[in-house]
All heavy atoms as a GROMACS GRO file, in nm:
protein
  622
    1MET      N    1   5.323   1.661 -13.257
    1MET     CA    2   5.349   1.773 -13.344
    1MET      C    3   5.217   1.816 -13.408
    1MET      O    4   5.146   1.735 -13.465
    1MET     CB    5   5.450   1.734 -13.450
    1MET     CG    6   5.501   1.845 -13.530
    1MET     SD    7   5.645   1.784 -13.623
    1MET     CE    8   5.689   1.930 -13.703
    2GLN      N    9   5.187   1.943 -13.401
    2GLN     CA   10   5.061   1.995 -13.454
    2GLN      C   11   5.080   2.052 -13.593
    2GLN      O   12   5.187   2.099 -13.629
    2GLN     CB   13   5.007   2.104 -13.363
    2GLN     CG   14   4.971   2.057 -13.224
    2GLN     CD   15   4.923   2.173 -13.140
    2GLN    OE1   16   4.924   2.287 -13.183
    2GLN    NE2   17   4.881   2.143 -13.019
    3LYS      N   18   4.972   2.047 -13.672
    3LYS     CA   19   4.974   2.108 -13.804
    3LYS      C   20   4.963   2.260 -13.790
    3LYS      O   21   4.889   2.309 -13.705
    3LYS     CB   22   4.859   2.059 -13.888
    3LYS     CG   23   4.874   1.918 -13.935
    3LYS     CD   24   4.759   1.884 -14.028
    3LYS     CE   25   4.774   1.745 -14.084
    3LYS     NZ   26   4.666   1.711 -14.177
    4ILE      N   27   5.035   2.331 -13.874
    4ILE     CA   28   5.027   2.476 -13.875
    4ILE      C   29   4.933   2.515 -13.990
    4ILE      O   30   4.957   2.476 -14.103
    4ILE     CB   31   5.164   2.540 -13.896
    4ILE    CG1   32   5.259   2.500 -13.782
    4ILE    CG2   33   5.153   2.691 -13.906
    4ILE    CD1   34   5.402   2.544 -13.805
    5PRO      N   35   4.827   2.589 -13.960
    5PRO     CA   36   4.737   2.630 -14.070
    5PRO      C   37   4.808   2.722 -14.169
    5PRO      O   38   4.900   2.798 -14.131
    5PRO     CB   39   4.621   2.700 -14.000
    5PRO     CG   40   4.662   2.721 -13.860
    5PRO     CD   41   4.780   2.636 -13.832
    6PHE      N   42   4.765   2.717 -14.292
    6PHE     CA   43   4.828   2.797 -14.398
    6PHE      C   44   4.821   2.946 -14.367
    6PHE      O   45   4.916   3.020 -14.392
    6PHE     CB   46   4.759   2.768 -14.533
    6PHE     CG   47   4.826   2.829 -14.651
    6PHE    CD1   48   4.943   2.775 -14.700
    6PHE    CD2   49   4.775   2.941 -14.712
    6PHE    CE1   50   5.007   2.831 -14.810
    6PHE    CE2   51   4.836   2.998 -14.820
    6PHE     CZ   52   4.953   2.943 -14.869
    7ALA      N   53   4.711   2.990 -14.310
    7ALA     CA   54   4.694   3.132 -14.278
    7ALA      C   55   4.793   3.179 -14.171
    7ALA      O   56   4.826   3.297 -14.164
    7ALA     CB   57   4.552   3.160 -14.234
    8ALA      N   58   4.843   3.087 -14.087
    8ALA     CA   59   4.934   3.124 -13.980
    8ALA      C   60   5.079   3.135 -14.026
    8ALA      O   61   5.163   3.185 -13.953
    8ALA     CB   62   4.924   3.024 -13.866
    9LEU      N   63   5.107   3.089 -14.147
    9LEU     CA   64   5.243   3.097 -14.198
    9LEU      C   65   5.280   3.240 -14.232
    9LEU      O   66   5.194   3.319 -14.272
    9LEU     CB   67   5.257   3.011 -14.323
    9LEU     CG   68   5.248   2.860 -14.305
    9LEU    CD1   69   5.245   2.793 -14.442
    9LEU    CD2   70   5.361   2.808 -14.222
   10PRO      N   71   5.407   3.276 -14.221
   10PRO     CA   72   5.448   3.410 -14.264
   10PRO      C   73   5.433   3.423 -14.416
   10PRO      O   74   5.437   3.324 -14.490
   10PRO     CB   75   5.596   3.417 -14.224
   10PRO     CG   76   5.631   3.291 -14.157
   10PRO     CD   77   5.515   3.200 -14.161
   11ASN      N   78   5.416   3.545 -14.462
   11ASN     CA   79   5.395   3.569 -14.604
   11ASN      C   80   5.511   3.520 -14.689
   11ASN      O   81   5.492   3.477 -14.803
   11ASN     CB   82   5.368   3.717 -14.632
   11ASN     CG   83   5.229   3.757 -14.587
   11ASN    OD1   84   5.140   3.674 -14.578
   11ASN    ND2   85   5.212   3.884 -14.558
   12VAL      N   86   5.632   3.526 -14.638
   12VAL     CA   87   5.748   3.478 -14.713
   12VAL      C   88   5.736   3.328 -14.738
   12VAL      O   89   5.764   3.280 -14.848
   12VAL     CB   90   5.879   3.510 -14.637
   12VAL    CG1   91   5.999   3.448 -14.704
   12VAL    CG2   92   5.897   3.658 -14.621
   13ALA      N   93   5.692   3.254 -14.639
   13ALA     CA   94   5.674   3.109 -14.654
   13ALA      C   95   5.561   3.079 -14.753
   13ALA      O   96   5.572   2.988 -14.835
   13ALA     CB   97   5.644   3.045 -14.519
   14LYS      N   98   5.453   3.156 -14.747
   14LYS     CA   99   5.342   3.137 -14.841
   14LYS      C  100   5.389   3.163 -14.983
   14LYS      O  101   5.354   3.089 -15.076
   14LYS     CB  102   5.227   3.230 -14.807
   14LYS     CG  103   5.157   3.197 -14.678
   14LYS     CD  104   5.048   3.299 -14.654
   14LYS     CE  105   4.990   3.290 -14.516
   14LYS     NZ  106   4.890   3.393 -14.491
   15PHE      N  107   5.468   3.268 -15.002
   15PHE     CA  108   5.520   3.300 -15.134
   15PHE      C  109   5.612   3.190 -15.186
   15PHE      O  110   5.606   3.151 -15.303
   15PHE     CB  111   5.594   3.434 -15.131
   15PHE     CG  112   5.648   3.476 -15.263
   15PHE    CD1  113   5.564   3.518 -15.364
   15PHE    CD2  114   5.784   3.474 -15.286
   15PHE    CE1  115   5.614   3.557 -15.487
   15PHE    CE2  116   5.836   3.512 -15.408
   15PHE     CZ  117   5.750   3.554 -15.509
   16ALA      N  118   5.696   3.137 -15.098
   16ALA     CA  119   5.786   3.029 -15.137
   16ALA      C  120   5.709   2.904 -15.176
   16ALA      O  121   5.744   2.836 -15.273
   16ALA     CB  122   5.884   2.999 -15.023
   17ILE      N  123   5.602   2.874 -15.103
   17ILE     CA  124   5.520   2.758 -15.135
   17ILE      C  125   5.454   2.776 -15.271
   17ILE      O  126   5.444   2.682 -15.350
   17ILE     CB  127   5.414   2.736 -15.024
   17ILE    CG1  128   5.482   2.689 -14.897
   17ILE    CG2  129   5.308   2.636 -15.068
   17ILE    CD1  130   5.393   2.690 -14.775
   18ALA      N  131   5.409   2.895 -15.302
   18ALA     CA  132   5.346   2.923 -15.431
   18ALA      C  133   5.448   2.922 -15.544
   18ALA      O  134   5.413   2.893 -15.659
   18ALA     CB  135   5.272   3.056 -15.426
   19LEU      N  136   5.572   2.953 -15.515
   19LEU     CA  137   5.676   2.963 -15.618
   19LEU      C  138   5.731   2.826 -15.660
   19LEU      O  139   5.783   2.812 -15.771
   19LEU     CB  140   5.789   3.052 -15.568
   19LEU     CG  141   5.883   3.109 -15.669
   19LEU    CD1  142   5.806   3.197 -15.768
   19LEU    CD2  143   5.990   3.190 -15.600
   20VAL      N  144   5.719   2.727 -15.574
   20VAL     CA  145   5.774   2.594 -15.602
   20VAL      C  146   5.721   2.533 -15.732
   20VAL      O  147   5.801   2.484 -15.814
   20VAL     CB  148   5.754   2.499 -15.482
   20VAL    CG1  149   5.782   2.355 -15.519
   20VAL    CG2  150   5.845   2.541 -15.367
   21PRO      N  151   5.589   2.533 -15.758
   21PRO     CA  152   5.544   2.476 -15.887
   21PRO      C  153   5.600   2.549 -16.009
   21PRO      O  154   5.631   2.485 -16.109
   21PRO     CB  155   5.390   2.490 -15.883
   21PRO     CG  156   5.358   2.503 -15.739
   21PRO     CD  157   5.475   2.570 -15.675
   22PHE      N  158   5.618   2.680 -15.999
   22PHE     CA  159   5.674   2.754 -16.111
   22PHE      C  160   5.820   2.716 -16.133
   22PHE      O  161   5.865   2.696 -16.246
   22PHE     CB  162   5.662   2.905 -16.091
   22PHE     CG  163   5.716   2.984 -16.206
   22PHE    CD1  164   5.649   2.985 -16.327
   22PHE    CD2  165   5.834   3.055 -16.195
   22PHE    CE1  166   5.698   3.057 -16.436
   22PHE    CE2  167   5.884   3.126 -16.302
   22PHE     CZ  168   5.815   3.127 -16.423
   23ILE      N  169   5.895   2.700 -16.026
   23ILE     CA  170   6.035   2.659 -16.038
   23ILE      C  171   6.044   2.518 -16.097
   23ILE      O  172   6.130   2.490 -16.181
   23ILE     CB  173   6.107   2.670 -15.902
   23ILE    CG1  174   6.119   2.816 -15.861
   23ILE    CG2  175   6.244   2.603 -15.906
   23ILE    CD1  176   6.168   2.839 -15.722
   24LEU      N  177   5.954   2.430 -16.054
   24LEU     CA  178   5.951   2.294 -16.112
   24LEU      C  179   5.922   2.301 -16.261
   24LEU      O  180   5.981   2.228 -16.340
   24LEU     CB  181   5.846   2.209 -16.040
   24LEU     CG  182   5.881   2.166 -15.899
   24LEU    CD1  183   5.762   2.097 -15.834
   24LEU    CD2  184   6.001   2.075 -15.900
   25TRP      N  185   5.829   2.388 -16.303
   25TRP     CA  186   5.799   2.403 -16.444
   25TRP      C  187   5.921   2.455 -16.521
   25TRP      O  188   5.953   2.404 -16.629
   25TRP     CB  189   5.680   2.498 -16.464
   25TRP     CG  190   5.671   2.546 -16.605
   25TRP    CD1  191   5.702   2.671 -16.650
   25TRP    CD2  192   5.634   2.470 -16.720
   25TRP    NE1  193   5.684   2.677 -16.787
   25TRP    CE2  194   5.643   2.556 -16.832
   25TRP    CE3  195   5.593   2.339 -16.740
   25TRP    CZ2  196   5.613   2.514 -16.961
   25TRP    CZ3  197   5.564   2.298 -16.868
   25TRP    CH2  198   5.573   2.384 -16.977
   26VAL      N  199   5.990   2.552 -16.466
   26VAL     CA  200   6.108   2.607 -16.533
   26VAL      C  201   6.214   2.499 -16.550
   26VAL      O  202   6.275   2.486 -16.658
   26VAL     CB  203   6.163   2.729 -16.457
   26VAL    CG1  204   6.299   2.770 -16.510
   26VAL    CG2  205   6.065   2.844 -16.465
   27MET      N  206   6.236   2.418 -16.448
   27MET     CA  207   6.334   2.310 -16.456
   27MET      C  208   6.291   2.206 -16.560
   27MET      O  209   6.373   2.160 -16.640
   27MET     CB  210   6.351   2.243 -16.320
   27MET     CG  211   6.402   2.337 -16.213
   27MET     SD  212   6.565   2.400 -16.247
   27MET     CE  213   6.662   2.269 -16.185
   28PHE      N  214   6.161   2.170 -16.562
   28PHE     CA  215   6.110   2.075 -16.661
   28PHE      C  216   6.126   2.132 -16.801
   28PHE      O  217   6.169   2.061 -16.894
   28PHE     CB  218   5.964   2.044 -16.632
   28PHE     CG  219   5.902   1.949 -16.731
   28PHE    CD1  220   5.930   1.814 -16.725
   28PHE    CD2  221   5.818   1.996 -16.830
   28PHE    CE1  222   5.875   1.726 -16.816
   28PHE    CE2  223   5.762   1.910 -16.922
   28PHE     CZ  224   5.790   1.775 -16.916
   29ALA      N  225   6.095   2.260 -16.818
   29ALA     CA  226   6.107   2.323 -16.950
   29ALA      C  227   6.253   2.326 -16.995
   29ALA      O  228   6.282   2.300 -17.112
   29ALA     CB  229   6.050   2.464 -16.946
   30GLU      N  230   6.342   2.354 -16.903
   30GLU     CA  231   6.484   2.363 -16.939
   30GLU      C  232   6.544   2.225 -16.970
   30GLU      O  233   6.610   2.207 -17.072
   30GLU     CB  234   6.562   2.429 -16.826
   30GLU     CG  235   6.712   2.433 -16.847
   30GLU     CD  236   6.753   2.523 -16.962
   30GLU    OE1  237   6.682   2.622 -16.991
   30GLU    OE2  238   6.857   2.494 -17.025
   31PHE      N  239   6.522   2.129 -16.881
   31PHE     CA  240   6.590   2.001 -16.893
   31PHE      C  241   6.520   1.902 -16.984
   31PHE      O  242   6.583   1.808 -17.034
   31PHE     CB  243   6.610   1.938 -16.756
   31PHE     CG  244   6.706   2.017 -16.670
   31PHE    CD1  245   6.667   2.063 -16.546
   31PHE    CD2  246   6.833   2.045 -16.714
   31PHE    CE1  247   6.755   2.136 -16.467
   31PHE    CE2  248   6.921   2.118 -16.636
   31PHE     CZ  249   6.882   2.162 -16.511
   32VAL      N  250   6.391   1.917 -17.007
   32VAL     CA  251   6.320   1.820 -17.090
   32VAL      C  252   6.272   1.884 -17.220
   32VAL      O  253   6.309   1.837 -17.329
   32VAL     CB  254   6.201   1.758 -17.012
   32VAL    CG1  255   6.122   1.664 -17.101
   32VAL    CG2  256   6.249   1.686 -16.888
   33ILE      N  257   6.192   1.986 -17.211
   33ILE     CA  258   6.131   2.043 -17.332
   33ILE      C  259   6.236   2.103 -17.424
   33ILE      O  260   6.240   2.072 -17.544
   33ILE     CB  261   6.025   2.148 -17.294
   33ILE    CG1  262   5.909   2.082 -17.222
   33ILE    CG2  263   5.975   2.221 -17.416
   33ILE    CD1  264   5.806   2.176 -17.167
   34ASP      N  265   6.325   2.187 -17.370
   34ASP     CA  266   6.424   2.254 -17.455
   34ASP      C  267   6.527   2.156 -17.508
   34ASP      O  268   6.565   2.160 -17.626
   34ASP     CB  269   6.493   2.366 -17.378
   34ASP     CG  270   6.398   2.480 -17.344
   34ASP    OD1  271   6.290   2.486 -17.405
   34ASP    OD2  272   6.433   2.563 -17.259
   35ARG      N  273   6.576   2.068 -17.424
   35ARG     CA  274   6.685   1.979 -17.465
   35ARG      C  275   6.640   1.863 -17.554
   35ARG      O  276   6.719   1.810 -17.630
   35ARG     CB  277   6.756   1.924 -17.342
   35ARG     CG  278   6.830   2.034 -17.270
   35ARG     CD  279   6.914   1.983 -17.159
   35ARG     NE  280   6.971   2.096 -17.087
   35ARG     CZ  281   7.056   2.086 -16.989
   35ARG    NH1  282   7.094   1.967 -16.950
   35ARG    NH2  283   7.102   2.192 -16.930
   36GLN      N  284   6.513   1.824 -17.543
   36GLN     CA  285   6.463   1.714 -17.626
   36GLN      C  286   6.396   1.763 -17.754
   36GLN      O  287   6.354   1.683 -17.835
   36GLN     CB  288   6.363   1.630 -17.545
   36GLN     CG  289   6.420   1.569 -17.419
   36GLN     CD  290   6.533   1.472 -17.449
   36GLN    OE1  291   6.531   1.400 -17.547
   36GLN    NE2  292   6.632   1.471 -17.361
   37GLY      N  293   6.380   1.893 -17.768
   37GLY     CA  294   6.320   1.947 -17.888
   37GLY      C  295   6.168   1.943 -17.889
   37GLY      O  296   6.105   1.954 -17.994
   38TRP      N  297   6.108   1.926 -17.773
   38TRP     CA  298   5.961   1.920 -17.765
   38TRP      C  299   5.898   2.057 -17.788
   38TRP      O  300   5.777   2.066 -17.805
   38TRP     CB  301   5.918   1.865 -17.632
   38TRP     CG  302   5.950   1.720 -17.609
   38TRP    CD1  303   6.013   1.636 -17.696
   38TRP    CD2  304   5.921   1.644 -17.493
   38TRP    NE1  305   6.026   1.512 -17.639
   38TRP    CE2  306   5.970   1.514 -17.515
   38TRP    CE3  307   5.860   1.674 -17.373
   38TRP    CZ2  308   5.959   1.413 -17.420
   38TRP    CZ3  309   5.849   1.573 -17.278
   38TRP    CH2  310   5.898   1.445 -17.302
   39ASP      N  311   5.976   2.161 -17.785
   39ASP     CA  312   5.921   2.295 -17.803
   39ASP      C  313   5.857   2.312 -17.941
   39ASP      O  314   5.772   2.399 -17.960
   39ASP     CB  315   6.026   2.402 -17.779
   39ASP     CG  316   6.152   2.383 -17.860
   39ASP    OD1  317   6.179   2.268 -17.900
   39ASP    OD2  318   6.223   2.482 -17.883
   40GLU      N  319   5.893   2.228 -18.036
   40GLU     CA  320   5.832   2.234 -18.168
   40GLU      C  321   5.683   2.197 -18.164
   40GLU      O  322   5.606   2.238 -18.249
   40GLU     CB  323   5.903   2.138 -18.264
   40GLU     CG  324   6.048   2.169 -18.286
   40GLU     CD  325   6.117   2.061 -18.367
   40GLU    OE1  326   6.047   1.976 -18.425
   40GLU    OE2  327   6.241   2.063 -18.371
   41PHE      N  328   5.646   2.116 -18.065
   41PHE     CA  329   5.509   2.064 -18.057
   41PHE      C  330   5.420   2.144 -17.961
   41PHE      O  331   5.302   2.111 -17.947
   41PHE     CB  332   5.512   1.917 -18.014
   41PHE     CG  333   5.600   1.834 -18.100
   41PHE    CD1  334   5.721   1.786 -18.052
   41PHE    CD2  335   5.565   1.806 -18.230
   41PHE    CE1  336   5.803   1.710 -18.132
   41PHE    CE2  337   5.648   1.730 -18.312
   41PHE     CZ  338   5.767   1.682 -18.262
   42LEU      N  339   5.476   2.243 -17.893
   42LEU     CA  340   5.398   2.326 -17.801
   42LEU      C  341   5.366   2.459 -17.867
   42LEU      O  342   5.457   2.540 -17.892
   42LEU     CB  343   5.477   2.350 -17.671
   42LEU     CG  344   5.501   2.229 -17.583
   42LEU    CD1  345   5.595   2.265 -17.470
   42LEU    CD2  346   5.371   2.176 -17.527
   43PRO      N  347   5.238   2.483 -17.896
   43PRO     CA  348   5.206   2.612 -17.958
   43PRO      C  349   5.235   2.729 -17.864
   43PRO      O  350   5.215   2.718 -17.743
   43PRO     CB  351   5.056   2.601 -17.987
   43PRO     CG  352   5.007   2.491 -17.900
   43PRO     CD  353   5.122   2.402 -17.872
   44PHE      N  354   5.286   2.837 -17.916
   44PHE     CA  355   5.317   2.961 -17.844
   44PHE      C  356   5.432   2.947 -17.744
   44PHE      O  357   5.456   3.038 -17.666
   44PHE     CB  358   5.194   3.017 -17.773
   44PHE     CG  359   5.076   3.034 -17.861
   44PHE    CD1  360   4.963   2.955 -17.844
   44PHE    CD2  361   5.078   3.128 -17.963
   44PHE    CE1  362   4.854   2.971 -17.928
   44PHE    CE2  363   4.969   3.144 -18.045
   44PHE     CZ  364   4.856   3.065 -18.028
   45TYR      N  365   5.504   2.834 -17.745
   45TYR     CA  366   5.619   2.818 -17.655
   45TYR      C  367   5.737   2.895 -17.713
   45TYR      O  368   5.768   2.884 -17.830
   45TYR     CB  369   5.655   2.670 -17.639
   45TYR     CG  370   5.768   2.648 -17.541
   45TYR    CD1  371   5.741   2.643 -17.405
   45TYR    CD2  372   5.898   2.634 -17.583
   45TYR    CE1  373   5.843   2.623 -17.315
   45TYR    CE2  374   6.001   2.615 -17.494
   45TYR     CZ  375   5.973   2.610 -17.360
   45TYR     OH  376   6.074   2.591 -17.269
   46ARG      N  377   5.803   2.974 -17.629
   46ARG     CA  378   5.921   3.050 -17.672
   46ARG      C  379   6.041   3.004 -17.592
   46ARG      O  380   6.040   3.005 -17.470
   46ARG     CB  381   5.897   3.200 -17.651
   46ARG     CG  382   5.796   3.255 -17.746
   46ARG     CD  383   5.789   3.406 -17.734
   46ARG     NE  384   5.648   3.441 -17.745
   46ARG     CZ  385   5.581   3.511 -17.658
   46ARG    NH1  386   5.640   3.556 -17.550
   46ARG    NH2  387   5.455   3.537 -17.677
   47TYR      N  388   6.142   2.969 -17.661
   47TYR     CA  389   6.264   2.919 -17.598
   47TYR      C  390   6.334   3.031 -17.520
   47TYR      O  391   6.370   3.134 -17.577
   47TYR     CB  392   6.359   2.865 -17.707
   47TYR     CG  393   6.488   2.811 -17.654
   47TYR    CD1  394   6.494   2.686 -17.595
   47TYR    CD2  395   6.604   2.885 -17.662
   47TYR    CE1  396   6.613   2.636 -17.546
   47TYR    CE2  397   6.723   2.836 -17.614
   47TYR     CZ  398   6.727   2.711 -17.557
   47TYR     OH  399   6.845   2.662 -17.507
   48GLY      N  400   6.349   3.012 -17.389
   48GLY     CA  401   6.422   3.107 -17.305
   48GLY      C  402   6.352   3.237 -17.276
   48GLY      O  403   6.414   3.329 -17.226
   49GLU      N  404   6.225   3.248 -17.307
   49GLU     CA  405   6.150   3.370 -17.280
   49GLU      C  406   6.022   3.336 -17.206
   49GLU      O  407   5.978   3.222 -17.203
   49GLU     CB  408   6.114   3.442 -17.411
   49GLU     CG  409   6.232   3.490 -17.490
   49GLU     CD  410   6.188   3.556 -17.620
   49GLU    OE1  411   6.069   3.591 -17.631
   49GLU    OE2  412   6.273   3.570 -17.708
   50LEU      N  413   5.962   3.439 -17.148
   50LEU     CA  414   5.832   3.420 -17.082
   50LEU      C  415   5.726   3.395 -17.190
   50LEU      O  416   5.719   3.466 -17.289
   50LEU     CB  417   5.796   3.546 -17.002
   50LEU     CG  418   5.677   3.534 -16.909
   50LEU    CD1  419   5.707   3.436 -16.796
   50LEU    CD2  420   5.642   3.669 -16.852
   51CYS      N  421   5.648   3.288 -17.171
   51CYS     CA  422   5.549   3.252 -17.273
   51CYS      C  423   5.416   3.219 -17.204
   51CYS      O  424   5.408   3.214 -17.080
   51CYS     CB  425   5.599   3.133 -17.355
   51CYS     SG  426   5.614   2.980 -17.262
   52PRO      N  427   5.310   3.197 -17.280
   52PRO     CA  428   5.181   3.165 -17.220
   52PRO      C  429   5.182   3.040 -17.131
   52PRO      O  430   5.105   3.031 -17.036
   52PRO     CB  431   5.088   3.145 -17.341
   52PRO     CG  432   5.150   3.223 -17.450
   52PRO     CD  433   5.297   3.217 -17.426
   53TRP      N  434   5.269   2.946 -17.161
   53TRP     CA  435   5.280   2.827 -17.076
   53TRP      C  436   5.330   2.865 -16.937
   53TRP      O  437   5.280   2.814 -16.836
   53TRP     CB  438   5.373   2.725 -17.140
   53TRP     CG  439   5.319   2.668 -17.266
   53TRP    CD1  440   5.339   2.714 -17.394
   53TRP    CD2  441   5.230   2.556 -17.278
   53TRP    NE1  442   5.270   2.636 -17.483
   53TRP    CE2  443   5.203   2.538 -17.414
   53TRP    CE3  444   5.172   2.469 -17.186
   53TRP    CZ2  445   5.121   2.438 -17.462
   53TRP    CZ3  446   5.091   2.368 -17.234
   53TRP    CH2  447   5.066   2.353 -17.369
   54ASP      N  448   5.426   2.954 -16.929
   54ASP     CA  449   5.477   3.003 -16.801
   54ASP      C  450   5.367   3.076 -16.725
   54ASP      O  451   5.351   3.058 -16.604
   54ASP     CB  452   5.597   3.095 -16.820
   54ASP     CG  453   5.714   3.027 -16.890
   54ASP    OD1  454   5.726   2.904 -16.877
   54ASP    OD2  455   5.790   3.099 -16.957
   55LEU      N  456   5.296   3.161 -16.796
   55LEU     CA  457   5.187   3.236 -16.732
   55LEU      C  458   5.078   3.143 -16.682
   55LEU      O  459   5.017   3.168 -16.578
   55LEU     CB  460   5.131   3.339 -16.829
   55LEU     CG  461   5.229   3.447 -16.874
   55LEU    CD1  462   5.166   3.537 -16.978
   55LEU    CD2  463   5.283   3.525 -16.757
   56GLY      N  464   5.052   3.035 -16.756
   56GLY     CA  465   4.952   2.936 -16.712
   56GLY      C  466   4.993   2.868 -16.583
   56GLY      O  467   4.911   2.850 -16.493
   57VAL      N  468   5.120   2.833 -16.572
   57VAL     CA  469   5.170   2.771 -16.449
   57VAL      C  470   5.160   2.870 -16.333
   57VAL      O  471   5.120   2.834 -16.222
   57VAL     CB  472   5.313   2.718 -16.467
   57VAL    CG1  473   5.373   2.674 -16.336
   57VAL    CG2  474   5.315   2.605 -16.568
   58LEU      N  475   5.196   2.996 -16.358
   58LEU     CA  476   5.182   3.099 -16.254
   58LEU      C  477   5.038   3.117 -16.212
   58LEU      O  478   5.006   3.130 -16.092
   58LEU     CB  479   5.240   3.232 -16.301
   58LEU     CG  480   5.391   3.244 -16.302
   58LEU    CD1  481   5.433   3.374 -16.367
   58LEU    CD2  482   5.445   3.236 -16.161
   59LEU      N  483   4.947   3.116 -16.308
   59LEU     CA  484   4.805   3.132 -16.278
   59LEU      C  485   4.752   3.015 -16.195
   59LEU      O  486   4.683   3.036 -16.094
   59LEU     CB  487   4.725   3.144 -16.408
   59LEU     CG  488   4.573   3.155 -16.392
   59LEU    CD1  489   4.538   3.288 -16.326
   59LEU    CD2  490   4.505   3.141 -16.527
   60VAL      N  491   4.786   2.893 -16.233
   60VAL     CA  492   4.740   2.775 -16.158
   60VAL      C  493   4.795   2.775 -16.017
   60VAL      O  494   4.722   2.751 -15.920
   60VAL     CB  495   4.777   2.646 -16.233
   60VAL    CG1  496   4.758   2.524 -16.145
   60VAL    CG2  497   4.695   2.633 -16.360
   61SER      N  498   4.924   2.804 -16.000
   61SER     CA  499   4.980   2.806 -15.865
   61SER      C  500   4.922   2.921 -15.783
   61SER      O  501   4.901   2.906 -15.662
   61SER     CB  502   5.133   2.813 -15.869
   61SER     OG  503   5.176   2.929 -15.932
   62GLY      N  504   4.893   3.033 -15.847
   62GLY     CA  505   4.828   3.143 -15.776
   62GLY      C  506   4.686   3.108 -15.732
   62GLY      O  507   4.644   3.143 -15.621
   63LEU      N  508   4.613   3.037 -15.817
   63LEU     CA  509   4.478   2.994 -15.779
   63LEU      C  510   4.481   2.892 -15.665
   63LEU      O  511   4.396   2.897 -15.575
   63LEU     CB  512   4.406   2.934 -15.901
   63LEU     CG  513   4.362   3.034 -16.008
   63LEU    CD1  514   4.307   2.961 -16.129
   63LEU    CD2  515   4.260   3.130 -15.953
   64ILE      N  516   4.578   2.803 -15.668
   64ILE     CA  517   4.591   2.706 -15.558
   64ILE      C  518   4.625   2.779 -15.429
   64ILE      O  519   4.571   2.749 -15.322
   64ILE     CB  520   4.696   2.600 -15.594
   64ILE    CG1  521   4.644   2.511 -15.706
   64ILE    CG2  522   4.734   2.517 -15.471
   64ILE    CD1  523   4.747   2.417 -15.763
   65TRP      N  524   4.714   2.878 -15.437
   65TRP     CA  525   4.751   2.957 -15.319
   65TRP      C  526   4.631   3.033 -15.267
   65TRP      O  527   4.603   3.035 -15.148
   65TRP     CB  528   4.864   3.052 -15.356
   65TRP     CG  529   4.916   3.135 -15.241
   65TRP    CD1  530   4.925   3.099 -15.111
   65TRP    CD2  531   4.966   3.268 -15.248
   65TRP    NE1  532   4.978   3.202 -15.037
   65TRP    CE2  533   5.005   3.306 -15.119
   65TRP    CE3  534   4.985   3.357 -15.352
   65TRP    CZ2  535   5.060   3.430 -15.091
   65TRP    CZ3  536   5.040   3.479 -15.324
   65TRP    CH2  537   5.076   3.516 -15.195
   66TRP      N  538   4.556   3.095 -15.356
   66TRP     CA  539   4.437   3.171 -15.316
   66TRP      C  540   4.334   3.078 -15.251
   66TRP      O  541   4.275   3.114 -15.149
   66TRP     CB  542   4.378   3.240 -15.438
   66TRP     CG  543   4.252   3.314 -15.410
   66TRP    CD1  544   4.239   3.432 -15.342
   66TRP    CD2  545   4.120   3.275 -15.446
   66TRP    NE1  546   4.106   3.469 -15.335
   66TRP    CE2  547   4.031   3.372 -15.399
   66TRP    CE3  548   4.069   3.167 -15.515
   66TRP    CZ2  549   3.896   3.364 -15.418
   66TRP    CZ3  550   3.933   3.159 -15.535
   66TRP    CH2  551   3.848   3.257 -15.486
   67GLY      N  552   4.315   2.960 -15.308
   67GLY     CA  553   4.221   2.865 -15.249
   67GLY      C  554   4.264   2.816 -15.110
   67GLY      O  555   4.184   2.803 -15.019
   68ALA      N  556   4.393   2.791 -15.094
   68ALA     CA  557   4.446   2.749 -14.964
   68ALA      C  558   4.430   2.860 -14.861
   68ALA      O  559   4.392   2.836 -14.746
   68ALA     CB  560   4.590   2.707 -14.975
   69GLU      N  561   4.456   2.982 -14.903
   69GLU     CA  562   4.442   3.098 -14.812
   69GLU      C  563   4.296   3.116 -14.772
   69GLU      O  564   4.264   3.137 -14.655
   69GLU     CB  565   4.495   3.223 -14.883
   69GLU     CG  566   4.492   3.347 -14.801
   69GLU     CD  567   4.601   3.355 -14.699
   69GLU    OE1  568   4.706   3.291 -14.719
   69GLU    OE2  569   4.583   3.422 -14.598
   70ARG      N  570   4.209   3.105 -14.870
   70ARG     CA  571   4.065   3.122 -14.843
   70ARG      C  572   4.012   3.010 -14.751
   70ARG      O  573   3.937   3.035 -14.658
   70ARG     CB  574   3.992   3.122 -14.976
   70ARG     CG  575   3.848   3.160 -14.965
   70ARG     CD  576   3.794   3.187 -15.104
   70ARG     NE  577   3.652   3.214 -15.094
   70ARG     CZ  578   3.559   3.147 -15.158
   70ARG    NH1  579   3.593   3.052 -15.241
   70ARG    NH2  580   3.433   3.178 -15.143
   71ARG      N  581   4.053   2.886 -14.781
   71ARG     CA  582   4.009   2.773 -14.700
   71ARG      C  583   4.061   2.785 -14.557
   71ARG      O  584   3.990   2.753 -14.461
   71ARG     CB  585   4.061   2.644 -14.762
   71ARG     CG  586   3.993   2.520 -14.714
   71ARG     CD  587   4.035   2.395 -14.792
   71ARG     NE  588   4.067   2.421 -14.932
   71ARG     CZ  589   4.187   2.397 -14.984
   71ARG    NH1  590   4.284   2.346 -14.912
   71ARG    NH2  591   4.208   2.422 -15.112
   72ALA      N  592   4.183   2.834 -14.540
   72ALA     CA  593   4.240   2.849 -14.406
   72ALA      C  594   4.168   2.957 -14.327
   72ALA      O  595   4.151   2.946 -14.206
   72ALA     CB  596   4.390   2.880 -14.416
   73ARG      N  597   4.125   3.061 -14.393
   73ARG     CA  598   4.054   3.170 -14.324
   73ARG      C  599   3.914   3.127 -14.284
   73ARG      O  600   3.862   3.173 -14.184
   73ARG     CB  601   4.051   3.294 -14.410
   73ARG     CG  602   4.187   3.356 -14.430
   73ARG     CD  603   4.178   3.498 -14.477
   73ARG     NE  604   4.305   3.551 -14.518
   73ARG     CZ  605   4.398   3.598 -14.434
   73ARG    NH1  606   4.376   3.595 -14.305
   73ARG    NH2  607   4.511   3.644 -14.480
   74VAL      N  608   3.850   3.043 -14.363
   74VAL     CA  609   3.715   2.995 -14.332
   74VAL      C  610   3.720   2.902 -14.211
   74VAL      O  611   3.633   2.908 -14.124
   74VAL     CB  612   3.652   2.923 -14.455
   74VAL    CG1  613   3.526   2.852 -14.416
   74VAL    CG2  614   3.626   3.024 -14.566
   75ASN      N  615   3.822   2.816 -14.207
   75ASN     CA  616   3.834   2.723 -14.094
   75ASN      C  617   3.890   2.799 -13.978
   75ASN      O  618   3.885   2.792 -13.871
   75ASN     CB  619   3.926   2.606 -14.129
   75ASN     CG  620   3.861   2.520 -14.235
   75ASN    OD1  621   3.740   2.515 -14.248
   75ASN    ND2  622   3.944   2.451 -14.309
   0.00000   0.00000   0.00000
């Protein structure tokens, strides 16, 4: 079985791969941060709304996706 380079994947698969860390963050925020009351200790965290923490996770996953895409095109 051969490895499929990231650049050869369809865009839908690339988008799904980039979305997984954000979904994991949302689940962690819902099941741990919100239910345990940790939101009191996170500055700028908003319960049930888009907040800078969410944008940070989106930014990091976007940068990882961009790096993987760039690395695949170079190779």
